[in-house]
N, C-alpha and C positions, 0 to 999 in steps of 0.2 A: 325512548323515541329516537328514530334514525335521523341522519342528516337529511335524507330525502324528504321525510315527513316534515322537517323543519322548513326546508325550501318551499315545498308545496303549500304549507300552511301560510307562510309569510306572503307568498305570491297571491294566494286567494285574498288575504286581508288587504293587500296593498291596492287592489283595484280589480276591475273586471277583466284584465288580461291574464289568462292562465297558460302556463307553459305546456307544450306538448309532452306526451308521455314517452319515456324511453322503454326499451324492451325489458330491462330489469324490473322497472316499476310494475309493468303489467304482469310479469311472471310472479313477482312477489304477491300481488293482489290475488292472482289466481290461486297461488299456494294458500293464502290465508282463507280464500273462499272455500277451497277443498277441505282445509283443516277444520273449518267451522261448519261444515255441511250439516253436522248433527246438532248444531246449536243455532238453528234458525237462519242460517245463511248470512250472518252478520260478517261484514268485512271491516277491518280496522283502519284507522287513519288518525292524523293528529294535526292540529294547528296550535300556534302559540300566541294567544292574544296579548299576553303581558309583554312579550318581546316586541310585538307590533306596536303596542301603545308607547313603549319607550322609544322606539325608533321614529315614530311619527309617520307622516305621509310621504314615505320614500318610494322610489320606483324600484321594483324588483326585477332583476334580469333573469330570464329563463336560463336554467342550467344548460350549459353547452359543452360539447366534447372539447378536448384540447385543440388549440390552434394548430392547424396542419398546413397552412400556407394558402396561396391563392392571391387574388389581386391586392388585398390589403393584409395578408398574413405574413408571419415571420417565417424564417427558414424552417422547412419541415424536417421531421425525423422520418427517415425512409422506413417503409413497411412493405413487405412483399405480399400482403394480402392473404387470402384464404385459398385453400385448394379448389380447383375447378372440377367438380364432380360431374358424372354423366348427366344427372338431372339438371344441374345448373347449366351445363352446356346446351341441353335441349331448350331450356328457358332462354338462353342468350341467342340461340339460333332461330327463335321464333320471330315472326313478323312484328314490327312495331305496332303497338296497340294504342288506342286513345283517339280523341277527336282531331288531333293534328297528325295522325299517322300518315295520311295521304298527302300532307303538305311537304313534299320532298325538299323544297327550298328551305323551309324552316328546319326540318330534321337535319339536313346536310350542314347548314350553317352552324347550328348548335353543336352538332357532333364535332365539327372542326374547332369550335371555341373550347369545348370541354376537353378536347384532346390536349390543348395547351394549358389547361387549368390544373395546377398541381394540388392534388388532394393528399399527397404524402404516401401513396401506396401504388404498387405495380407501375412504377415510373417506366415509361417507354411502351406500356401496353396500349392496345387499341380500344377506343371508346365505342360502345354500341348503345344506342338509345332503345329502351324497352317499352316505355310508355311516354306519351306526350299529349297533354290535354288540359282543359280547364275543369277543375273540381271545386264546386261552390265558387268562392271569390278568389281562388288561387290557381295560377298556372303551375302545373305539376309535371315534372319530368323525372322519370326513373331511368337510370343508365348503369352501365357497368364498364369497368376498365379491366381488360384481361390480356395476358401474354400467351395464352394457350395452355398454361399450367396453373396459374394463379389468377385470382379475380378479386375485385373490390367493387361493391355497390356504391353508386353515387346518386344523390337526390338533389335536384335544383328546384327551388320554388321562388315565385315572385307574384305580384298581383295579377289577377285575371287579364289575359290579353297581352302579357309582357312579351317583348321582343327577345330573340336569342341573346343580344348584347346585354339586356337588363338581367336576364336569368343568369348569365355568366358573371355578372358583376358582383354577385354575392360571395360571402365566405361563411365560415361556421361560427362567426361571432354574431349570434342572432339576438336582437334586442326587442323587436316588435314582430307580431305575426305577419304584417304586410311588407316587411323588408325582404329584399332578395337574399337568398342563402344558397350556398353550395356546400354540401357536407357528405361525409361517408355514412353508409349504413350497411348492416349485415345482410347480404343477399342470401335468400333462401329459395328453394324450389317454388314455394308459395310466397312470392314477394308481396308484402303488404305495407301500406303507408296510409296514415289518417290525415285528412284535412277537415278541420272543424268537426261536423257531425258525420262525415262520410269517410269510409275506409275503402281504399282501392286494394283489390286482391288480384294478383297476376300469377297465372299458372303456365307451365309449358304448353306450347301449341299442341292441340289434339286432346288435352285434358278437359274435363268438364267440372266447373265449379257449381256446386249446389249450395243454397242458403236456407237456413231454418232459424226461426225466432225461438230461442230456448225458453222464452216465457210462456209459449203455447203448449198445451197438453190436449191432444197428442201432438208429438213433434212431427212437422211436415216439411219435407225438403222440396225446394223448387229450383230447377236448373237456371243458372244465370242466362239472360237473353243472349249474351255474347259468348257464352260457352267457356272460354279459357281466361276471361277476365271479368271482373264485376265491380261495380260501385255500390257499396252497401251503406244505406243510411240508418240502419238500426243498430244502436250500440250493443244490443243484447243478442246479435245474430252470431250463429256458428257457421263455419264453412266446411264443406266436404269436397275433397278433390279426388276425382276418379280418373285414372289414366290407364288406357288399354285394359279396361275391365277390372282394375284393382284400385281399392280405396287406399290412397297414400296419406291423406290428411283428413282429420275430423276434429274440429274444435274451433277455438278462436285464434286466428293468426296473430302472432306477435307483430304489432303495427306501431312503430314510432310515428311521430307526426308533428305537424306545425302547431304553433300556438293557436288558441282560439279565444274569441272574445265572449265573455259572459255578460249579458245585460245586468246592470246593477238594479237592486231593488229600490224603488222610489220611496220617499218618505210616506206618501199616501199608502203604498202597499205594505210598508212596515206597520203603519198604524192599523190597517185592516188585518194584517197577519198576526198581531198580538191580541186583537179583539176576541174575547171569549176564551183566552188561554186560562188555564187553571194554575193554582199555586201562587207564589209571590215572585215576581220577576223584576229585574233591573232593566230599564228601558234600553240603556246602552248595550248591555250584554245581549239582550234579546235581538236588537237590531244587528249586532255582529253575527249572531248565530244564524239569523235568517239570511244574511248576505253570504255567509260561508256555505250555506246549504244550496245555493244557486250554482248549478253546474251546467255543462254544455248540453246535457240532455233534458234539462228542466224546461217545461213549457209554460209555467205560470209561477206566480209568486208563492214562496213557501208560507206555511202556517205554523205558528208556535202553539203546540198542544198543551204543554205543561212546562213550568220551571219552578224548581224548589227542591227542598230536601224530601226524599221519599218518606211518606207518613210512617210514624212509629219507629224511625231509625235515626241514627246519628251519622248517617253517611254523608258523602259530598252532596252539593247541590247539582242537580241535573236539569238540562232542558231537553225536550223532545220536540222535533220539528218534522212536519210532513211536507214533501215537495212533489207537485204533480209532474208526471212524465208522459211522454207520448203514448197514445193507445190506452189511456185510462189507468196506467200503472202509477205507483207512488213510491218515492224513496222515504223511508222512515229513518231519521237520524237522531242520535242521542249524543249530547255533548256534556262534559263536566264543566263546572264553573269554579274558579275563574280560568283554569289553564286550557280549557277547550279541547282536551283529549276526547275522542269520540269514536263511534261506530255507526254503520249504516247498513241498511238492507233494502232491497227492492221487492215490492209485493204487489199482487193484483188486487188486494183489498184497499178500499178507499179509507185511509186512516183518519179522515175527517168525518166519517159517517157517525152521527151522534148515537146510533144504536149499536156500534161496534165496541167490543171489549178488546183492548190492545194490551199485550204483555210485553214489557221491555226488560230484558235480562241485564242486570247491572254488574257484570263481571269484569270490569276494567276501572281504573288502570291497575297494572300489576306491580307497580312500584311499592315495595314494602315500607318505604319511608313515609308514604302518605297515610297518616293515621286513620283517616276516615274512608279509605278505599274499601270497596266491598271485598270480603273474604269468605270463603266457604266455611260452613259449620262442620261438625263431625260427620254428617251424612253427605258431605260434598254438595250442599245446597247453597245457592246464591240468592241474593235479594232480587225479586222481580217486581218492577213497578207495574201496577195495574191502572189503566185508564178506562173507566166505564161510563155509561150514561150518567148525567148529573142526578137523575132521580133515583139511582141505585144506592142502596145502603149496604149491600154485601155482594161479594162475588164468591161463587163456589168454584173451586179448582179441582178438576177430576182428571185421572190418568186415562190412558188409551182404552183401558178396560171399563171405564166408567166409575172406578172407585173414588170416593170423595177423599181428597188429600187435605184440603184446607177450606175454611169458610172465613173470608177476609172482611173485616169491618172497614167501610169506606168513609172518607171525609170529602164531601163534595164530589163524590164519584171516583175518588182516587185512593188507592191503598197499596200495600206491599205484602208480598208473600215470599216464603223461602221454598225454592224448588231447584232440582237439578237442571243444569243447563243443557243436558243431552236428552231431556224428556219431551214427550208430546202431550199437551194438555188441552182440555176443553174448559173454557171460561164462561160462566153463566152468571149474569148480573140480575139481582132481585131487588125490588123496592121494599118499603117498610111493610107492605101488605103481603109479601111473599110472591108477588107476581114477577114473571120473567120480563125484564125490560131491555135486555141486551145479551148478545152472545159473541164469542170469538174463539179463536184457537191460538195456541202457541206451539210451534212457530206459525206466523202468518203464512198464507200461501205465497210461495216464492217461485223463482225461475225453475224451469223443468230441465233437469240434467240427468237424463236416463242412460247416457252412453259414455263410455270411457273415451278419452282423447286418443287419437291416432296421429302419429307423426313419423312415418316410416318411408324414407326415400332411399332405402338400400337397394 
């Protein structure tokens, strides 16, 4: 488990305030998503419940970049920034965008204040504001400092409606999402920053940003109303940037962001969330896993579908949680007990549908010291947990061609099969009379990714 996994896990368990994502974390998650595209689109992550329990109810500070100076910062280490490329110059020369773009008094005052604000890079360069406006409950300003040869992106945030003085009062020691902050960020020709559920995408003037929800099939692109900048509220959206007739970007922009608050799951919701769960579960661990499954794009309380040891195995204890997302989508998460390592995927299937057969591949953790961790057999097959209707007594597992691979005996509608994690399977549940009582597929229908990424600003 990486240091970032530890930080993110502890932050989740400590309370409903979750730190914003850095570009490295997003790139790593995209890498994992691509690497696992053939194994049901699962993306990995981890939290450490044992450590959290030992530490108790402490406050977790969001991971911040090094102190670079400012009103309350220490002496900065000089940095000359990054090269000013032609496309970045075109972005910088573009008009100010955002709801405050026409407020020249605001823009001019904040420009002067940021000119004096030492961010430790391109000292002596000129500040230019690129975007100024309110996004959700945050006043967001993207700016750049440049000396004509080098540049450094600057972001300033404060509560919605903040004055230039309040925006400038922050530094990069960020403790709470609603505290003012001024910090550096990597400026790209498609500049992006996330506030809560919303991502700002900013392209050079004259370019056109189009947006598509990659969960939809077929994929449909819609031009942003403002053309060269967009506020995107869909976390699964892709962006396409066309400039002078050429597509220079297609994919999901790297977007660092402010912290966001996730509503906690109430005691009543936890009680309802574990009602009907199968297996044997510990109430405290179940509550922890339900709370950990609540993320910024979750629109309702999560549901515990199963907790226990996969039937017929000596494997670790697992919990399986379904969390509802906007648009009728679901996040299916699987956690180990007690260390809470886990994986998740997003699917268009309602994983709480009592007639659905769900397959969960148990191919983690990879730590060889964990004696009960799943390991492949000689045919490179892993254990797959099957959740079928309660009335089902068996599940037939067939390959893409319809060949019967396994008939699994169920206990309370739950069973385990051994299958390769790069396969595609049809799952059919039968009752004692041989009637079909449920069906499903592995992998579950997931996001639609038909096109390769493009990021070419040469």
